[in-house]
N, C-alpha and C positions, 0 to 999 in steps of 0.2 A: 642222885635220882633226877633232881631238877635240871642238872647239867645235861644228863642224857636226854631228857625231854626236850631241851632247847635244841640239841643236835638233831634229834628226830624231826623237830618242827622245821628247822632250817632245811634239812634234806627234803622234807615233804614240800616245802615252799619252792625249792629249786626244781623239783620234779614237776610240780604243777605249772610253773612258769615255762619250763622247757616244753611241756606238753602243749600248752596254749600257743606258744610261738611256732611249734612244729605244725600245729593244726592250721594256724594262719598262713604259714608259708605254703603248706600243701594246698590250701584253698586258693591262694593267690596263683600258685603254679597251675592249678586245675583251671582257674578262670582264664589265665593267659592262653593256655593250650586250647581251651574251648573257643576262645576268641579267634585264634588262628585257624583252627580246623575243628569241625565236628568230630567227636571222639567215637562215633558209631563205627563198629566193625562190620556192619551189614553191607556187603558189597553186591547185593542183588537189587536190580531196579524194581521200584514199586509201581511203575507204570510203563506202558509200551513206548511212549514218546515223551521226551522232555523238550521244553521250549528254552532255547539258549540264545540270549541276546548278545550282540556284539557290535563293534564299530563297523564302519563300511569303507573307511578311507585311511586305514593305518597300515600301509605296507611297511615291512613284509609280514605283518601279523594277520591282517585281514584286508583284502582288496579284491576287486574284480580283474580278472586277466583279460586278454584280448578276445577270448571266446565268450566273455560274459559270465564266466563261472567264478564263484567266490573261492579264493585260495588263500593260503598263508599259514604261518606257524600255528596260530590259534585254531584255525579251521581244521587243519589236518590232525592236530593233537586231539581235539574234541571228537572228531570222527573216529579216531583210533580207540578212544575211551568207549564210545558207543559200540563199536565193532566187537571189542573184547568182552564187553559186559552184556551184550544182547539187547540193546534198546535202540530206538531211533532218535535222531536229533532233528528238531525243527528250528533252524537258525532264523533269527530276526536281525538282519544287518541294518540297524537303525541309528548308528552314530553313538559315540561313547556316552555322552551325557544322557541321551534317551535310553540307552541300554541299562545304565545304572538305575535310572528311575523306573524302568519297566520291571526290574527285579524288586525294587522297593515297593512298588504298587501291586505286586503279585501277577503281573502280566507275563512274566517269564520266570522260569525255574532257576536259572543261573546266568552268570555273565562271564564271558572270557573275551577280553578286549585290551590286552596289554595293561591290565589294571594293577597299579602298584599297591602293595600291602602297606598301609599306614596305620598309625595308632587311631586316627580319627575314623577311618573306614572300618576298623575292627569293631568299633562300637555298633555298627549297623549291619555288618556282614560276617559270615563265617567263611574263612579262606582255606583253600587247599594248601598243601606244601608248595613252596615256590617252584615254579617251573622254568623261570628265566631270571638270571641275574643281569639286570640292566645297568646302564651307565650313560653318561653324556659325553659328547665329543665335539671338538671344534672342527669346522671345515672352512676352507678358504678357496678362492678361485684357482683353478689349475694354472700353474706357472707362477703363482705368487710365492716366491721363495724368501720374501722379507720376514714373514711370520713363521718362526720356528719354535717359539716358546710364548708363554703368557705375557712375559715382560715386553715382547715385541708388539703387543696390542695397545700400548700406551698412546692415548690420544685418538684411538680408532673407535669406530662404531661396530658393535656386535649385536646381531639380531637373535631373538629367542621367542618362543611362544609363551603367551601369557599364562601364568599359573602352573608352569611345568618345573620339573627338577632342573632343567637347563637354566630357566630364569632365576631360580633360587640360588644356584651355584654362582651365576654371574653377579647377582646382587651382593652376595657375601664377599666377593673378591674384587669388586670394581674399584674400591679405594686403594687396595693393595697394588693393582696393576694399572690403574689410571685410564680405563676405557669407559665409554658410555654405552648404554643399552637401548636398543630399539625393540619395542614389544609388538609382535604380530600375532595373528590368530591361527594361521594354518602353516603346515609344512611347505606347501607349494609357494606360499608368500615369502617364506624364508629364502628359498632358492631364487625366486624372482628378484628379491632385493639384492642378493649377492650378485646375480647375473648382470644387473644394470649398475653395479658399483655404488648402490645406495649405502651398503655396509661393507666393511672390510672382511668380516667373518660372520659365521652363523654357528649356533650351538643347538644340538638336538640329541635325542636318544641315539646311541651308537648304531643299533640295528637299522634305524631309518637312514642314517648317513651311509651305512654300508650298502643298503639297498640302492640308494641314489648313485653311488659309485658304480655298482654292478649294472645299473641302467644306462651308464654312459654319461651321467651328469657331469658337467664341466667343473668338478671340484676335486680337492685333495685334502688329506687329513694330516697336518704336520705335527699334531700333538696327540699323544696317547690318550685314550679314553679315561674318564674319571669314574670311579666306582659309584654306582647309584643304588636305587631301590630294587626290590624283587617283585616280579609279576606273579599273581596268583589267580586261580579260578575261584569265583565267589558265589555264594547263595545268600538269600535273606536270612538274617540271624535266626537260628532256631528251626529252620526249614530244610527239607531235602538233605538230611545227613548222609543218606546212601549215595548221593551224587558226589559228595566230597570224598567219601570212602572209595568209591569206584575210580575216581580221578587219581587219587593218591596211589592206589594199587597199580593202575595202568602206567602211571608216570614212573614209578619205581622199576617196574618190569622193563619199560622202554630204555631207561638209563642203563640197566644191567645188561641188556642185550645189544646195546649200541644203536638201537633204532632212533633214540632221541637225538643223538649227535648227528645221525644221518639226516633227520628231519631239519635240524637247524642249518646244516650245510646246504640243504636244498634251496633255502631262501636267502641265506646270508653270505655263504662262502663260494657258491658256484655261479656260473653264468645263468642269467635269468631265463634262457631258452628252456631250461629244464623244468621250471615251474610256471612260467608265465603263460604259455599258449601252445596249443597243438597246431596252430596255423604257421605258415611260413612267415618268418620275421619281416616286418615292414617298418621302414624308418618313419616314426611318428613325429620327428622333428620338423617335417614339412607339412604343409596344409593338406596336400593330396594324400599323403601317407596317413595322417591322423584321421582324415575323413573316411578313407577306405577301410580302416580298421574299426571305426566307431560310429559310422553313420546310423546303424540300426539302433544302437542305444540312445543316441541323440534324438532320433525320430520318435522312438518310444516315449522318451521323456517329454518331447514336444507335444505329442498327442495326449499324454496324461495331463499336461498343463492346460490344454484347450478343454478337455473333458471336465476337469476340476472347475475351471472358470465358468463355462457355460452352465453346467448343472447347478453349481452353487448360486450363480447370479439369477437363474430362473426361479429357484426357491426363495432367494432373498427378495426378488421383486414382489412375489406374492405376499411374503411376510411384511416387507417394507410398505407396500401400498396399504395393507390392513392397518398397520400402526400409524401411517400417515393420515389416513381418514379418521382414525380414532383421535389423533391430535388436534383435529379441527371440529370435533363433535360438539354438539350443543350441551352435552352432559359433562359436567366438571369431573366426575369420577372417571369417566372413560378417557378424558384428556390427561388426567393425572397418571393413569396406568401407562399410557403411551409415553409420557414424559419420563417416567421412572425407567421404562425399558430402554429408551434411547440413551439416556444419561448413563445407565449402568453399562451397556455394551460399549459405548464410545469411550467410557472411562477406563476400560481394561485394554492394555496393549495387546495387539494381535497374537504375539508369541506367547504371552502369559495365558491368553484364552485357549490357545491350542494345547498348551501343556496341561491346563486344568481339565479340559475335556478328555484328552487322551490318557493322562496319568492320574488325575484326581478323581474324576467321576466314577471310574470302575470301583474304587474303594467304597463309594456311597451306594452305587447301584448293585454291586455284588456280581457283576459280570464284565468281561473285557469288551472294549469297543474297537472294532477293526480300524486300522490306521486311515483307510480311505474314508470311512464314515466319519471319523473324527475330523478329518480335513474338510470334508463337505460341510459339516455342522459349524465348524469354526468360521469358514469363509461366509457361509450363509448368515449367521448371526451378526458378524461384523458388517457385511454389506447392507443388511436389512436396516440397521440403525441409521446409516447414512441415506439410504433410499427413502426412509420415512421422512427425513428432514427435507429431501428433494421434493417429495409429494406435498408436504406441508407448505414449503416455500412457494411451489408452483400454484397451489390453491390460493394462498394469501396474495399472490401477485395479481390475481384477477380483481379488478375494482370491487370493493365491498358493496357499492351501490347496486350492482347487478343482482346480488343475493337479496337485498332489501326490496328491489323492484319486483323480483319474481315472487317473493313471499306476499307482497301486497296485492299481487294479482291472483292469489289463492293457491299457488303451487306449493307443494310440501317441500320440506328441506331435502329429502331424498331425490325428488324429481328435479329440483333446482340444481343439485349437484350433478345429476346424471345428464341433463339436457343442456345446461347452460355453463356451469362453472368448469367441470372436468374437461370438456372438449377444448376449451381455451387453455386450461392449465397444462394439459398434456403436451401441447406445442411448446410451452415454456420449459417443460421438464426435459425434453428430448436431449439437448446438448449435455445436461448434467448427468443423464442416464448413461450416455455414451462414455463420458469421462469416468463415471463410477465403475463401469465395466472394465475399462482399461486399468483402473486402480486395482480392481479385484484380480485381474489377470496377473499383475505384478505381485500382488500379495501371495500368490501361490508359492513363491520362492520361500516364504516363511515356513511352509510345511515341511521343508527338508529337515527342520529341527526335530521333528517327531518321526523322521525316517521315511517319509513318503517320497518316492522316487519320481519327482517331476523333472523338468528340464535342467534346472540348476543342480539338483542332487546328482543327476546322471553325469553332468559335467564334472562335479567334484570327484566322483568315482573314477572317471577316466584320468583326471589329473593325478589322483593318488597312485595310479599305476605308471603313467608315462611321464609325469612331472613336467608336462608341456602346458603350463597354465596360460601363457599368453595366447597361444593358438586356440586352445579349447574355449576360453572365455570370450575370445573374439568371435568365434563361430556362434556361440550362444547369444551374444549381444546382437549379432546380425539376425538371428532367427527371431528374437523378441522384437527387433525393430521392424522386420517385415510383417510379422503378425499384427502388431499394434497399429502400424500405419494402415494396413488393409482394413482393419476393424474401424479405425477412425474415419476413413474415407466412406465406408459403408454407412456409418452413422450419419455423416454429412449428407449423403444421397437420400437417406430416409427422411432426414430433417427437411430437405428441399421439397420432397414430395408432399409432406404434410403442410407445407406453407403455400403450396399452389392453390 
């Protein structure tokens, strides 16, 4: 009887252990599945319009064509999802990092931007089923037949973008094949480095390399691509499960019907005239060709830069003068407030300030801030801190004896500042004000990081399509030079008039 009891006990223990292990395995499997994709089977939209964030310069997945329209694999795929499921898409083409942060901060419902599914990202996002199997590939200058294998790269320089799968692959294999790595920030920088023979080869995602070949870039691919990660559509973890479900359903249907392969072929395997533009093809490798196709976008970015600079500087002048006067107040508390404000704003890098206002503040305020407003606020706060110091310095430059003499004659502090100190201080401040305006104008380029399309961002979008970085950035540099030189001369004329 005791022996039978032992057997029953053992069997019961085995059953319990098996049950516990099965439960753990099921929970883990469920957790992993949920991390990759929301398990909702609801494929009906819960609202009429979804905000989808994306990159702006990642051809052939998302980029502006010669007509100024956003096209690409991601764009067409998301439009098809919306079409088949009866909702509208409001795209926000704000750059990859900004797109990811927009979803994290709740300013966008989802992100599709050639985003690789990784274990780290699964912790913060729910992903769809993979819609693209990526990989990395080596490219060399056309006609370079010396490099046919990785072993031929010994002693050579290879360029890759920082923090990418290409960089990881090259880092892992550099000791094996004996090459050195040059890290760059953008795809167009890779092609420029290769074009001027700064490096012997470059490595990037194979669709990007394939698009460059189709665009007539002077490169060839001697080595087959390496398998890489998978791209997925993503939403903030625990939100918008219906979006994931609708995306997965549409993707499966497109693959079954052959529409998916046709979409990929449109951007990767066929001539770019099918997808790039409705206009007659123009050779953008020449200055006249590039300008004829892109002058409208460059001019639009140019005016946005001027508008940003003038409006933000006008607001910054008001704020800066206020804090500048506070910094020379007779009251210690008022001076302390001004000092804290100036030290706080000047101590925060401009890009960090822009990111905080655009991505951070909405979480605190409970509503989204338009990118233009975020840009104006960023530039205004930054410039006002420096203008405050210009005002303080200008006032302090007036001999202190004049204040003392005026007060001894019975004039109040306010009257003395208004009638005696400020008229002299303003003449001293003018050159610094002009210089600060020029700095604010240049600072507008920082706002491309949050997706504001000023002159530099307009140029980046053009380069993403035509890969003519030298020509495009030369034109942009000339435009900035003309504008800043004109403003500097106007400032000097104004300064001369005040000194008469």
